[in-house]
Residue, then its C-alpha position, 0 to 999 in steps of 0.5 A: m470503409n463505407s458507412f454500412l461496413r463501419a456500422l457493422v464493425v461497431v456492432a461486432l466490437s460491442g459484442g453483438f455478433t462476430l464479423s470477419l474482416p480482412a487482416a488490416a481491419p480491427t480485431t474481431l471480438t466475440y463476448d457478452g457485451n452486457i458483462p462489464a468485466l468482459e467489456f473492459a477486457a475487450g477495450e484493452i484488447r482493441q487498444a492493443a490490437a490497434a497497433s497490430p498488423a494482423p490481430p487475431v479473432i478472439t472470443l471471451e466466454i465464461a465457463p464456470a463448470r470447467l474453471d474455478p472463480q478468477s481462473y482462466q484458460i487461453e486456447r489458440a486454434t490452428n487458424g490463430a483464433v484465440v478463445v479465453r474461458g474464465g471460471d467467472a467474469a473476473g477470470a475471463m477479464y484477467g484472461g482477456l487482459e493477458v491476451a491484450e498484454a501479449i499482443r502489446l509485447g509480441t508474445l501471443e504465440a507463446l501463450t500456453s493453454e495451461p489454466r491459470q488460477p490465483f496464488i492468493a485469492r484476495r489481493g488488496i489495497k489498503f487505502n486511508i480515505p480522507l472523505d471530509l474535514r468532518t469525517p477524517s481518516y487516520s492519515d488526514n494530518s498530511d499534505a497528501a490527504q488534504a490534497n486528495i479530499p476532492e478526489m474521493w468524490s470524483r467519479d473519474f478518479w475512482r473509474e481510473f483507480l479501479d481500472e488500474m487495480a483490475r489491470h494489476r489483478f487486485n480484487v479487494l479495496s479496503l477503505w479506512n476511516l476513523n468514522p465514515f458514517p455521517s458522510l455515507v448514510k442517513v440514520p433515521e433515529y439520528p437525522d441531524v448527523a448526516l453531512n451535506d457537502v464536502l469540506r476541507g480545512r485550512r492548511d494551518c489547521f494541520d501540523e506535527t502536534f496531533p496525537f497518534s491515537g487519531e483524537r482531535m483529527f477534527r475540532p470544531e474550530f477547523l470549520d472556521g474558513a473551511e473550504v467547500v470542495r463539493r456541493m452534495t446532499i447526503e442523498e447525492k453522496i449515497a448515490f455516488w458511493r453506490e456507483v463507486l461500488q458498482m464500478a468496483a463490482d464491474r472489475g471483480i473488486e470487493v470493497y470493505w470499510f474499516t473503522w476505528n469505532t468510537f470516534l465522534f467528530s461532527e456528531e458530538g452534541k447532536h441527539g445527546l451523543r457525547r464521546a465522553k459519555p459512552d452510554e446506551n445512546l452511543v451504542r444505539y447510534f453506532r448500531a443504527s449506523v452500521r445497520e444503515l451502512v449494510r442496508t444502503y450498500p448492497l454491494l458492500a462486501g463487509v466491514g473491518i473493525t478495530a478494538g484499538e485507539h480511543m477505546g481503552q479496555k472499557l466503554g462505559d459499563l461494557d468491555k470493549e469487545e462487548w461494545l463492538w459486538q453490540t454495535y457492529g455485530e448487532g448492527v450487521r444482524d439487524a440489516l441481514k434480517e432483511q437479507p438472510d442469504r447475504p454473505f457479509r464479511l466481518i474482519h476483526r483486527f488483532h490490534m490491541t486485543g486478543l484471540d480468546r476475547v474476540m472469539q468469546r464475543w463473536k461466536d454468533y456472528p452470522g456470516p464470514f468472520d476473519f481476523s487481520y494482522k499487521y504482517a510486517v508491522a509498518h515495514m513491508y520493505g524489510m524482510t521477505n519473510p517477516p517473523f511477527i505472525k509466527p506465534l499466531l499461526p498455530e491458532l489459525s485454521p481454515a475455519r479461523r483465518s487472518w488477513l495480512t495487513v501489509r503496511n508500506d510506511d517505507i517508501y512514499s516518494f519513489r518508484w520501487g521495482d525489484p521483482a525478486f523481493a516481491r516474489d519472495f515476499i509473496t511466496a513466503m506468506p502463510g497459505p490459504d489454510k491460515v490466510a484469507g488474503f492481504y491488503m497493502g498500503p500506507d498510514g502516513y501517505c495517501w495513495g490517491r493522486e500524486a501530491m508531491g511532484l514538481e511537474p504534475e500532470t493535469p489531472r494529477q497522476l494517480v500514485m498507482r500510475k506513477q508507481w505502476f511497476s511496483f503495483l504491477l509487481w505486487g498485484r501480478l505476482s500475488y496472482d501468479p508468482t511464477l512470472s519470470d524476470e524475463f516477463f518483467r523485462r519485456i514489460l519494461a521494454a514495451r514501456f521504455p523502448e528508448v533504453r535497454a530493458e535488462q539494464l533498466l531492470a538491473g539498475w532499478s532492482a539494485a536501487s530498490r534494495v536500499i530501503p530493505e537493506v537498511t531497514r533490516f539493520f536499523w529497525g523501528n517497528i511502527d511508522l512513527r519510529w522509522f521513515p527510511e526516506a529521511c532517517l527520521s522518526h516523529p519529533r516526539h519519538q527521536g526525530f532525526y536518527t544521529v550517529r549515536h542512535f545508529v551505534e545503539g540501534e536494534g535490528m529487525p527481529e530474525s533478520g540475520t544482521l548484527t547490531i553495532r554493539e553485538w558486532r563490537e562485543r564479538l570483535e573484542a572477544g574474538r567470537p565468531m560473527d553469527g550474522l551479517t556484520p555492520p561493515e558487511v551491511a555497509a558494503r552491500l548498501r554500497e554495492h546496490a547504490t553503485a549498481a544503480l548509479r552505473g545503470v542511471a549513467e548508462l541510460r541517461p543519454r538515451q532517455g530523450a524527451n520521455k518524462e516518465l523515464r527521466h523521473t524513473l531514473g531520478d528516483m533510482e538515483a535518489f535511492a542510490f545516494l540514500g544508500l551511499y549515505y546509510a553505508a557511510k553512516i553505518e561505517g562511521a557509527s561502527e568506527l565510533a563504537l570501536f573508539d568508544a570501547n578502546r580509545q584508539a584515536a585512529h577509530q575516531v579519525k575514521a569515524v569522522r571521515h566516514l561521516e563527512a562522506a555521509l554528509g556529501h552523499w546526503r547533499d547529493y540525495a537532497s539534490a536528486y530529491t528536490r529535482q523532482y519533489r517539493q519540500p517540505l512536506l507534512y506526513n501524518r506519522v513522522g511530521v514535517v520532512d525537509i530533506p535539504k534542511l536535514a543536512e544540518q542534522v547530518a552535519n551534526d553527526i560529524h561534531i558528535a564524533r569529534d566531541w565523543q568521549p569514550g565509555r558512553i555506550g553500554k553492552a548490547p541488550p538481549r534480543p527482544p522476541s519477534g512480537s507480542k501475543f497477537g498484538q499487532 
C-alpha cells in the first residue's frame, strides 16, 4: 500500500470518514472520533479484526431517541455490514465491544438484532484505596495495600484498570478511604492540611495488633524512615485525580468516594483540630473539606458515608446523624449553591445506624439519596440468595433504594470461575424498585496490582487481569444474566486454545464450588471471623479453627445445612434430617474436589508454555486440595461429636483417621499454594497467613481427637435470626 493510501486508512480508522477497501485491508469503521467511548470500542474492534480474513464494515452511532441509556442494538445488513446503535455513548461502546468479541470468537454471524439493556443499571467495584501513609484506607495494614500505594498515583494503572472495567461492563467505581481529603483537596480555611508528595511507611510499622475500628492506621512515628514514592504537589494531585475521573467518564464509569467520616490523621493538631475534641472547629473542617471535594471534582458522581467506626453515638454535643448532616449534608449543599442543577448522589451506609434516624436527619438532602447494605455481610461466596436483607426490603421503595455492598472476603489468592453461581446470585438480587445497584470487593485485600505471585509480570499484573474470568462473569452477567455457559465456553476456548474448553469450564466450576460449600456449612459473618483460604480468623477472635470449633460451629443462616450438633441430635433421637447433613456436605466437597483434580490431570499435559493456563490449573488444584481438607475435617469432627455423645471408641478411631487424612490434604494444599504464591502474607482483617506453617495447627487436630474426653459438647443452640434490624 502506498503512502497516500496508508494515510487515507489512518483517517478512516480515526472516524473521519468511511473508506471502502479490499477485504484484505483493515476493517472500515465509521464513528464520531471525538467521543472517547466510541474510540475505545473502535480500538477493540480494530484489534480483533486484525486477525480476521474478511472484516466487516462497521458503524457505531448514538441514537438516544430509540434506545435507553447503556442499551444498544446491533443490526447486520444483507451485504454483511454491521451497525451498532447505542442509547448513549456507553451503550454504543458496549455494542462495539460485543462486535469485537464476536469477531474474535467467530460468532459475528450469530449476532441478533434484539436490543440489549442492562439487567442491573449500576454495576460496581468496591476498592479500598491506599492513597498515602498519612491518608490510609481501612485495609492499609496489609502487604497488598502497601505494595499498591505507588500504583494509586499512576496514570497507566488507572487507564488499564478502567479499560478492564469497561470491557467487563462495570460502570461504577467506589473508592473507600478513612479520610482522603488531605490527599485530594485544598481547603482555604485550613491551608496547612493539604499534603504534598506520596509516602509509604516501613514494613515493620504493620502487624496484627491494629484495632479493627481503623484507629491508629496512621501514627506520627510511622513518618520515621518513611519512603517518598512520588514527588507531587497538592496541585499536581488534584490535576491527577481530575484526569482519572475524566478517564472514568470516558468509559461510562461513575466514581464515588466513600469515607468513615471522623478520622483525623495528619491533620491532628493543625489549626486546632483534635479528634479527642469533636467541637465546632472539627465540624467546620469536615464541612469545608466536603465542599471542596465537590467543587474540585465536577465529574465526581457522589460520596458515600458511614455512621460507624470511630463515631460512637455522639460527637461532642451532636448525635452522629446530626454530625454527618452538618458536615456532609451541609458541605454538599454549600458546593451545589454554585451548581444547583448538578445531580450529586449521597449514599448513606446502614452500618451502625438505623433507617428512622437517617431519614429524620437527611430529609432535606438536595439530590439523589440512597442507602447501602452489606448484602452477604463479608462473604459473597456462600449462598446465591443471602437472607440478611429480608427485614429491610419492606422499607425500601423506588423513592428509597439501597445499594448492595457485595463483599468478597473469601477468595484473595485464586482465580474463581463458576458461571452458574454468579448467574444465580445476580438474578436473586432484589429488583430496581428496591436496589439502586451494587459494588463488590474486599476489605482484607487490595484489588490493585497483584502482590503475592512468585512469577510477577513487569509491571505487576492487575488483579482484575489475573482474575479476569471472575470479573468477566460478575460484570457481564450483571448486565445480561441470560448469557449461556456455551458463551463462556467459547470465551475460554479463545483464551486457552491448547485445551478443550468444556473440560476446563467443568473443572474450574467444580473447583470454584469449594469455598461456597464450606462457607454455607461453617459461618463467620464478618471477615475477621472467617477466611476460608486458611481455615482462619484473626488471632484476637479464634485464630485457626480446630476440629472442636467445627463440632461447635454454626452454619450460614437459612443455608439449608445442619450443623454437626444439630445432625447429632437428630441422629440420636431418630428424627428426620431437615437439611443437608455434615456427611452430605463432606461428600459434596469431595465431589467438587475430585472433579477439579480430574480436570487438572486431563489438561496439564496440554498446557504447554502457557503460563496463565498453568497458573489457572494450579489454582484449580489448590481449591481441590482445600476442598478435600475440609471434607475430611468435617468427617472427623462428625465422628468426634458422636464419640463425645456415645463413648463408642470406634467413632474416635474414625475421627483420628479422617483428621490424619485432612493433614495429608493440607500438605498437598500448601504445596500447590506455594508453587505459585509467596508466604507468609499480612492481611488486614485476619493477620498473618502462612499456609505451610498452619500444618502444625492442622496436625494438632489429630492430638485433640486422640485426647478427647466424652461429654464436652453441649446441645445445639437455637438458630440465630438472619440479621439485625438493618444493622449491616
